[in-house]
N, C-alpha and C positions, 0 to 999 in steps of 0.2 A: 453430233453432226459437224460441229465446228472443227473438231479435231480431224475428222475424215476429210473435210474440205481443205484444211491446211496441208494434210499429207498429200493430197492430190496436186496441190500447187507446187510442192517441193520436188515432185517427181519430174524427171526429164520428159520432154514432149513425147518421145518415142515410147516410153513405158507407161505414160499416163493413160493412153487409150486402152492398153492391155490390162492395166490394173484397175481401171474404173469399175468394171462389173463386180470384181471382188470387193473393192472398197464400198460400193453401194450395198452389196449383200451384208457386209459387216455393219454398215450404218443401219440397215433395216433390223438386224438382230439387236443392236444396242438401243434403238429408239422405238421399235415397233411394240405394239401393245396387244397384238393378237396372240392366242394361246401358243401357237407354234413358236413365235419369236420369244415369248416369255420362257418357254422351255429351253430354247437354244441359249438365251441370255443367262438363264440359271446354270446351264451346263458350262458356259464359258466362265462365269464367275466361280463356280464350283471347281472347275479345272484349275483356274488361277490360284485359288485358295489351296488346292491340293498340291500344286507345284511348290508354293511357298512352304506349306506345312511339311511336305516331303523333304525339302531342303533343311528346314529347321530340325525335323526329327533326325535326319541323317547326321547333321553336324552335332546336335546335342548328344546323340548316342556315341559318336566318336569321342567327344569330350568326356562323357561319363565313363566310357571304357578306358580311356587314358588315365583318368583320375583314379578309378577304382582297381584297375587290373582285371584279368580274365575271371578270376575266382569270384570276387565280390560283385563284379558286373553280371556274371552268370546268375548269382543269387537274386540280384535286383530284377533282372528281366524275367526270371521265372515267376517271382512273387507278383510283380506288377502285371504280367500277362494274366495270371490267375485271378487277380483282383478285378481287373477290367472285364474279363469274361463273366465273372459272377455278378458284377455290378450291372452290366448290360442286360444279362438274362433275367435279373431280378425284376425288371419292368414287366415281365410276362407278356410282352408284345404290345402293351398299350401305347408306347411311344410311336410305333408305326401305325397303330389303329387311328391315331390322331391324323396322320397323313391320309389314311384311307377314307375317313368320314368328313373331315373338315372342308375339303373343296366342295363336296356335295352340299353340305350345310350352307356354305357361303353362297353357292349358286342359287339356293332357295331362300336366302335371307333368313335362315333359321338361327337367329342370334342366341336364343335361349339354349338351344342344343350346343352351340359353339361354346358358350360360357360354361355349360355343364360338363362338356367333354374335356376342355382344357384344365379346369380346376380338379375334376375327378382324376384325370391321368396323373397330375402332379402329386396329389395326395396319396393315391394308390402306390405310385412308384416309391415314395418315401417310406411308406409303411411296409411294403413287401421287402424292400432292400434292407431295412432295419431289422426285420425279423430274420432274414437270411444271414445277416451279419452276426446277430446274436446266436444263431445256430452254429455259425462258424467259430465263434468264441468258445462255445460249449465243446465242440469237437476238438478244438485246439487244446483246450484245458484237459479234457478227459483222456485224450490219446496223444499227448505231447511227446511221450516216449517213443512213439512210432515215427515221428518226424525227425529228420536230420536236425541237429541242434542249431545249425546256422540259418535254418529257415524259420524257426519258431517266432522270434521277436519281430522280424520284418513282416511275417504274415499277420501277426497281432496288430501291428500298425496299419497294415493295408486294409484290414476289415473295416476300419473307421472311414475309409474312403468310399465305401460302397453306396451309402445313401446319396452322396453328392454325384457320383457317377450316374446313378439311375435317374436322379432329377435332371441332370444335364442332358440325358438322352431324350426325355420328354420335352424339354425346352427346345432341343434341336429339331425334333419332329414337328413341334408347333410352328417354329420359324420356317421349316421346309414347306409345310402345308400352305404357307402364305407367300412362298417364293422369296423369302428373305435369306438368300444364300449366304451372304456375309455374316449375318447375325446367327445363322444356324451353325455354321461350320468353324468360324474363326475361334470361338472359345475353346473347343475341344482340340482342334488341329493346329492352332497357332499359339494361342495365349497359354494354355496349360503346359505344353512341352517347354515353351520358353521360360515360364515361371519355375518349373521343376529344375531346369538348368541353372537359372539365376539363383534360386534358393540354395541349391547344392553348392555352387561356387562360393556364395557368401558364407555358408556354414563351414566349408573347408578352410576358407581364408580366416575365419574366426577361431580356427583350431579344432574343429570337429574331425573325427577320424574319417579316413577315406573308405568308408564301408557301405554296404548295402543298406544298413539300418539308417545311416544319415540320408541316403538317397530316398528311402521310403518316407522319412519325416518331411523331406522337401516335397515329395509327391503329395503327401497329405495336405500340407499348407497350400500348395498350388491348386489342388482340386477344389478345396473349400472356397478359396478366394475367387476362382474362375466361375464356379457355379452360382455363387451368391450374386455376383455382379450380373451374370447372364439372367438370373431369375428376375431381378428388378427391371432389367431392360425389356424382357419379354412381356412382363405384366404391364409395364408402361405403354408399350406398343399396342397391346390388346385393348387397353382402356381407351386409347386414342381411336382405334378402329371400330370398336363396338361399344355403344353407350351402355351404362349400367342398367341392369334389369334382372328379371328372374332367370333361374337356371333350370333347364330341363335335363334330367339325368336318365339316360337309357342304358342302365348298367348291364342288363342281360344281353342287349344287342351288342354292346361294345365287348363284353367278355367273350361272347360266342365268336366274334371276329378276331379277338386278340389271341385266344389260345392257339388256334392253328398258326397264326403269325408268330407266336412265341416259339412254337415247335420249329417252324421254318427258319426263323432268324437265329434261334438257338443252335440248331444244327449247322446253319450256314456260318455262324460266327465261330463255332467249334471247328468247322472244317478249315478255316483260315488261321486258327490260333492254337488248336489243340496239339499241333506238332511240337511246339515249344514246351508245352506241359508234359507230353509223353517223353520227350528227350530228357527233361528234368527229372522224371520219375525213374528212368532207366540209366542215365549217364550222369557224369560229374558236372559241376557248374562250369568248368572250362569248356566242355563240349556244348553245353547250353549257350555259352557266350559266342562260340564260333558259329554255331548254327543260326542263332538269332541275328548275328551281324550279316550273314549271307541273306537271310530272309528279309531283314530290314532294308538291305540294299535293293533287293528285288521289289520292295514295297514302292519304290520309285515308279514301277510299272502299274501297280495296283491302283494308284490314284486316278488313272485315266478311267478305269472301269467304275470306280466309286463315283466319280463326277457325273457320269452318264446315269447311273442309278438314281442319284439324288435329284437330278433334273427331270428324269422321266416319270417318276412315281406320281406326282400330281397330275401330269398330262395323261398318263394311262388311266387314272381314276376318272378324270373328266370325260375322256373319249368313251370309256366303257359305259359310264352313266348316260351319255347322250345316245347310245345305241348305234353309233356310226362304226360298224365293224370294219369297213374298208379303210377308213381313216386310221383306225386303231392298228390295223395290219401294216399300213404304209409307215406310220410313225415308228412302230416296232422295228421295221426294217432299217429305218434311219438310225435308230439307237444301236443296232448291231454294227453298222459301219462306223459310227462314232466310237464304238468300243474297240473294234479289232485293229484298224489301221494305225491309230496312235499307239496302241499297246505294242504292236509289232515293232514300230520304229523306236519307241523308247526302250523296249526290252532288248533289242539287238545292241543299242548303244550302251546300255548299262552292263550287259554281259561282256562286251568288248573292252570296257574299261574296268572290269570287275576286280582284277588283281590290284590295280592302283587304289581303287576305292576301299577295298578291304584292308590294305596296308595302312590306311589312315587310322583304323582302330588299334593297330599294333601289329608287330611282325607275326605273331602267332595266328592272327585272324585270316591270313591269306590262304590257309588250309581250306577255307570254305569256298574258294573260287569255283571249283567244279560243281558245287551244289547249286550255283546260280543258274547254270544252263539247264539243269534238271527242273528247277522250279519254273523257269520261263516256259518250258514245254506245257506244263499244266496251266499256267496263266493264259497262254494263247489259246489253249483248248476251251477255256471258259469264255474268253473274249469272242470266240467264233460264234457263240449263240447269244452274246449280249446279256442284258438284264432280264433273262427269262423268268427268274423267280419273282422279280418285281411285277412283271406283266401278269403272271398267274395270280399273285396276291391282290393286285389292284382290280383284277377281273372277277374276284369272288371265288377263285379256285384255291383257297388257302389249304384245304385238306389234301388235295392232290400234291401241292407243292411240299407240304409237310411230309408226305410219303416219300417223295423224291429225295428230300434232304435226309430223312431217316435212313434210307438205303445208302446214300452217299456217305453219310457219317459212319454207318456201320462198316462200310468198305474202308473208310479212312482209318478207323481204329484197328480193324483187322490187318490192314497193310502195315501200320506203324508198329503194332505189337509183334508182328511177325518179322519185319525187316530191320527194326532198330537193334534188337539183340544180335542179329547176324552181321549187319553192315554198319552199325553206328549211325553217325549223322548222314552218311550217304543213303542209308536205308530210310531215314526220316524224309529226305528230299524226294526219293522215288515214291514213297508212300503218299506224300502230300500231292505230288504231281498226278499220280494215278487216280487219287480220289477226285481231283479236279476234272479229269477226263470222264470219269463215271458220272459226276454231277452234270457236266455239259451235255453228255449224251442223253441222260434221263430228262433234263429240262427241254431239250429239243423235241424229244418224243412226246412229252406231256403237253407242251404248247401246241404242237401240230395236231395231236389227237383231240384236245378239248376246244381249242380256239380256231383251228384251221388256219394257223399262221405258221409260216416256215421261217424259223429263226436260224439263219446260217449266213455268214458274211458273204458267201458267193452264190446266193440263191435269191430269187424273187420272193419276198415274204408273202405275197398275195397269191394264193392258189387260183387256178383258172375257174374252179367251181364257185369261189366266192365272188369273183368279178362278174361272172355270168349271172349269178343270182342277184347281185346288186343292179345289173343292167335291166333284168327283167322287172325288178321291183320299180325301177325308175320309169320304165315304160308303162 
């Protein structure tokens, strides 16, 4: 509040009156404790973190591309993308299940359930990811002749990262459920990429080769250090918030909720990352590098949508649990507007400066400029319906959302497998954008059909029948 008041005093008298309502609204968001302000504050913090993380990721990828060159950089981004996908999916949805149940448990002061959920999710993530990594080692050993030689050792190193990636996801979910936005997102989106870059630069300065293998070793060290520190931080915070006591484990309830979430998030994560993997399977590492640079540059737009999703999930869960369908619909409409207009503004700016941004990676990377406009079309289609998958998941419609994502993912794979051999990286961009359009359309129809909420940036989210029904109920 003091900062807002100081800002008001610094403004000219003519502007002060016009700016006062806006500054008061910002002050309310920053200081208010009601659920809506908490959600908006988390969205703002998440947005700020994503802005910083996008800048860090962009700069770090430029430096890594410059240090390694297109071929080695292409190997690294292919392997790292594959490892992150497998690590995230190895949680089997439990990291989002924490976000789904913890606000409800906290509202009922069910501390035993909270202790049981948080500890069980961490243990399960570590065990499942370790088992998947061991399976990966076995496959890599038995079928190593089927892999291109330059991928084998980096993949071997990458598999060691998976348990820490999975644990980090559960810790992120635990922090998000408590609206600890900075604690939730900064380790994965700020600290880890910075450490990868720092460790890589130190290794090269000490004489290590400028290769993907060196980068994967740097990623391994950064992942372990980041997750271990985050683990102790989250455990300390939980012990401060909830006194020690018994744990109640509702395994069957959590697993029933987690598996559909796993399918939803697995397909959703594959929708946004499988293009790099498929490009790597069909094309050479140089093509992977060019495509990834274009996609990574467009990730400057994705952080808007991610910020809204992270902030909206706990609020969706709380509103659905309270039974206030009208408030849920109105808040859903707000999240769509939070998603679309910033995405449009940022996206147009990024595409306009795309040639310059890609040239920072190296002269060869400017070939990906045309891909950026194609990818933006898909991103905006998704932003038009906002975080529909989060709304369905937090409203208990996990199975329907899983079906939506299964269909969208099947379309994505079909588009990629068909178009990449014909059109190369351009085909990959068209396939990815088309899959996003399919996903957005299906989410719109699913939310409207099941929850009677219209998710569209240019429409009223509350249908007339829902308002009339609420009015009759109030009378």
